[in-house]
C-alpha positions in Angstrom: -15.1 -23.1 -11.4 -13.9 -20.3 -9.2 -16.1 -17.0 -9.3 -14.4 -13.7 -8.6 -16.3 -10.8 -7.6 -15.9 -7.2 -6.4 -14.7 -6.7 -2.8 -17.2 -5.3 -0.4 -17.1 -3.8 3.1 -18.6 -6.9 4.4 -15.5 -9.1 3.1 -13.2 -7.3 5.3 -13.4 -9.9 8.4 -12.7 -13.1 6.4 -10.2 -11.4 3.8 -8.3 -9.6 6.7 -8.0 -13.1 8.6 -6.7 -15.0 5.4 -4.2 -12.2 4.9 -2.8 -12.3 8.4 -2.8 -16.0 8.3 -0.3 -15.6 5.3 2.2 -13.8 7.8 3.6 -11.3 5.1 5.0 -7.9 5.5 3.8 -7.0 1.9 1.3 -3.9 1.4 -0.7 -6.1 -0.7 -1.8 -8.0 2.3 -4.2 -5.0 3.8 -7.9 -5.3 2.9 -8.1 -1.4 2.8 -5.5 -1.4 0.3 -7.3 -3.9 -1.8 -10.5 -2.2 -1.4 -9.5 1.3 -2.1 -7.9 0.6 -5.5 -10.3 -2.3 -6.7 -12.1 0.4 -8.9 -8.9 1.5 -10.6 -7.0 -2.0 -11.1 -10.6 -4.0 -11.3 -9.4 -6.2 -8.4 -11.8 -9.1 -7.6 -11.5 -11.8 -4.9 -12.8 -15.2 -4.4 -12.7 -17.8 -1.3 -11.2 -21.1 -1.8 -10.8 -23.8 0.8 -10.8 -20.7 3.4 -8.0 -18.9 1.5 -8.4 -15.4 -0.1 -7.9 -15.7 -4.0 -7.3 -12.1 -5.6 -7.4 -11.4 -9.4 -5.8 -8.1 -11.2 -6.3 -7.1 -14.5 -3.3 -5.5 -16.4 -3.7 -2.7 -19.0 -4.0 -5.0 -21.9 -7.0 -6.9 -19.7 -4.7 -10.0 -19.0 -5.3 -11.4 -15.7 -2.8 -12.1 -12.9 -3.4 -13.5 -9.4 -2.1 -12.9 -5.8 -0.5 -16.3 -4.5 -3.3 -17.9 -2.5 -3.4 -16.4 0.7 -4.2 -18.1 4.2 -4.5 -21.6 5.3 -5.6 -24.3 3.0 -4.7 -26.5 0.1 -2.6 -24.1 -1.9 -1.7 -26.8 -4.6 -5.2 -27.4 -5.3 -6.1 -23.5 -5.5 -3.0 -23.2 -8.0 -4.2 -25.7 -10.1 -7.6 -24.1 -10.1 -6.1 -20.8 -11.3 -4.3 -22.7 -13.9 -7.4 -23.8 -15.3 -8.9 -20.2 -15.4 -5.7 -19.0 -17.0 -6.0 -21.7 -19.6 -9.6 -20.8 -20.4 -8.3 -17.2 -20.6 -5.8 -18.3 -23.3 -3.0 -16.9 -21.1 -0.3 -18.5 -18.9 -1.0 -18.4 -15.1 0.6 -15.3 -13.9 1.2 -14.6 -10.1 2.0 -11.4 -8.7 3.5 -10.2 -5.3 5.3 -13.1 -4.4 7.9 -12.7 -1.4 11.1 -14.9 -1.2 8.8 -17.2 1.2 6.2 -17.6 -1.4 8.7 -18.1 -4.3 10.4 -20.9 -2.0 6.8 -22.5 -1.5 5.7 -22.3 -5.1 8.9 -24.0 -6.2 8.5 -26.8 -3.7 4.8 -27.4 -5.1 5.8 -27.0 -8.8 9.6 -27.6 -9.2 10.9 -25.6 -12.2 7.3 -24.9 -13.6 7.2 -21.1 -13.3 9.6 -18.4 -14.6 10.4 -16.2 -11.5 11.2 -12.3 -12.1 11.9 -9.7 -9.4 10.0 -6.5 -9.8 12.0 -3.8 -8.4 9.3 -1.1 -8.9 7.1 -3.0 -6.4 9.5 -3.7 -3.6 8.3 -2.4 -0.3 10.2 0.1 1.7 9.9 -0.8 5.4 11.3 1.4 8.2 11.9 1.2 12.1 9.2 3.2 13.7 11.8 4.8 16.1 13.9 5.9 13.5 11.0 7.5 11.6 9.8 9.3 14.8 13.4 10.6 15.9 15.4 11.1 12.6 18.5 10.8 14.6 22.0 10.5 13.2 24.0 12.3 10.5 22.1 10.6 7.5 19.0 12.6 8.6 20.5 15.9 9.0 18.8 17.3 5.9 15.2 15.8 7.1 15.7 17.5 10.6 16.4 20.7 8.8 13.3 20.7 6.8 11.2 19.8 9.8 12.8 22.5 11.7 12.1 25.0 9.2 8.5 23.9 9.1 8.1 24.2 12.9 9.7 27.7 12.9 8.3 29.4 9.8 4.6 28.2 10.1 1.6 28.3 12.7 1.2 24.8 12.6 -1.0 22.1 14.3 -1.2 18.2 14.2 -4.5 16.4 14.5 -5.8 13.1 14.2 -8.2 12.4 11.2 -11.6 12.2 12.7 -15.2 12.2 11.3 -15.2 15.9 12.0 -12.3 16.9 9.8 -11.9 14.2 7.3 -14.0 16.4 4.8 -11.2 18.8 4.9 -8.7 16.3 3.8 -10.9 15.4 1.0 -11.2 19.0 -0.1 -7.3 19.5 0.2 -7.0 16.4 -1.9 -9.0 18.1 -4.7 -7.1 21.0 -4.4 -3.7 19.0 -4.6 -5.1 17.2 -7.7 -5.6 20.6 -9.4 -2.1 21.8 -8.6 -0.5 18.7 -10.0 -3.0 18.1 -13.0 0.0 18.4 -15.4 1.6 15.3 -14.0 0.5 12.1 -15.8 -3.2 12.9 -15.7 -4.5 9.4 -16.2 -2.4 8.1 -13.0 -3.3 10.9 -10.9 -7.0 10.3 -11.7 -6.8 6.7 -10.6 -4.9 7.8 -7.5 -7.6 10.2 -6.7 -10.4 7.7 -7.3 -8.6 5.3 -4.9 -8.2 8.0 -2.1 -12.0 9.1 -2.6 -13.2 5.5 -2.1 -10.8 4.8 1.0 -12.0 8.3 2.5 -15.6 7.4 1.8 -15.3 4.4 4.1 -12.4 5.4 6.2 -13.5 4.4 9.5 -15.2 1.2 8.5 -12.0 0.2 6.8 -10.3 0.8 10.3 -8.0 3.3 8.7 -5.7 5.6 11.0 -4.7 9.0 9.9 -3.3 12.6 10.9 -3.2 15.9 9.3 -1.3 19.2 9.5 -2.7 22.6 9.5 -1.2 25.9 8.8 -3.0 28.8 10.1 -6.1 26.5 10.4 -6.0 25.2 6.9 -5.0 21.5 6.0 -1.9 21.4 4.2 -1.1 17.8 4.6 -2.5 14.5 5.6 -1.7 10.8 5.7 -3.4 7.5 6.6 -3.1 3.7 6.4 -3.9 0.8 8.5 -2.3 -2.0 10.6 -1.2 -5.2 8.7 -0.7 -6.9 12.0 0.2 -5.9 15.6 3.7 -5.1 14.6 3.6 -3.5 11.4 1.5 -0.5 10.0 1.1 0.3 6.3 1.0 3.8 5.2 -1.2 4.0 2.1 -1.4 7.7 1.4 0.5 10.9 2.1 -0.3 14.2 0.7 1.0 17.6 1.3 1.2 21.0 -0.6 4.7 21.2 -2.0 5.0 25.0 -1.6 5.1 24.5 2.2 8.7 23.5 2.9 9.2 20.6 5.0 5.5 19.6 5.1 6.2 16.0 3.8 8.9 15.0 6.3 6.8 17.0 9.1 3.9 15.0 8.4 5.6 11.7 8.3 7.4 12.7 11.7 4.6 13.8 13.5 2.1 11.0 12.4 4.7 8.4 13.5 5.3 10.0 16.8 1.5 10.5 17.6 -0.1 7.6 16.0 2.5 4.7 15.4 4.8 4.3 18.3 2.7 1.0 19.2 4.1 -0.6 16.0 7.6 -1.9 15.5 7.9 -1.1 11.7 6.1 1.1 9.0 5.7 -0.1 5.5 5.7 2.9 3.3 4.9 0.9 0.2 6.6 0.7 -3.2 8.0 3.3 -5.7 6.2 2.3 -8.6 9.3 2.9 -10.7 8.9 6.5 -10.2 12.6 7.8 -9.9 11.5 10.8 -7.7 9.6 8.6 -5.3 12.4 6.2 -5.3 15.0 8.9 -4.2 12.5 10.1 -1.5 11.7 6.5 0.0 15.5 5.8 -0.3 16.3 9.1 1.6 14.7 7.5 4.7 17.2 4.5 4.5 14.7 1.5 4.9 15.6 -1.2 7.4 14.2 -3.6 4.8 13.7 -3.4 1.0 11.3 -6.1 0.7 11.7 -8.1 -2.7 8.6 -9.0 -4.6 8.3 -11.2 -7.8 6.1 -12.3 -10.6 5.9 -15.9 -11.4 4.7 -17.1 -15.0 3.9 -20.7 -15.7 6.2 -21.9 -18.3 4.0 -24.6 -19.9 
């Protein structure tokens, strides 16, 4: 029987290899993302035939599984997961299936799964050059906000380093206080994930940047490389009372840290209308569909 356990830092090498072997663009295929959120969503992992298996628990304590990740006998892995689901008394549910994984699953188990798109989990992927330059009429508003920030504030951009990361943490604590009335439970979960990520920032291979105004940190962002062509932005925070802080943070980080990548995945909108509008306003070059598959039997 497969035994799942909480991911540890020492799992990074083999898990990252399995994720890269999957050749995916989805944000779930980053070890740092998995590690950060494991305490919130109770993610656990297991190895099977050299592949990564990951388990997630929903709010009703029902398990769902990432499609087997890497190179190995995926049909055998899925049959093992089916046994686990039967033992739990629930149908096998798989999450974060891209189009290529849906096709693969259907070839292995024709007609056996109900496939449903999950729009709230679609990833927003952008061309790096576009985020850096914001050229063209459709980015006129973004450029105006950036211009206002540059002209109004005494600002400075820095890479996140061991010397300044504590300031980013303190800014997060203040940001949490200022936004406390907005869905406290969700906010607490996000704070826990950020705290866990910052505690092991450099061990996880994260890359980040920050903005200062008059010496104080007012915005920061960080993420990690999924592969040599794609960077995934996990976190972006700014004080909203500094007009233009968010687009300024996005552009400066892209220009200073991400020009070696072709694309940037800024993750999903989780069904938030405000977040969806914000991500759509940058006009993604790819809106990456993701699906849930539930065994029909």
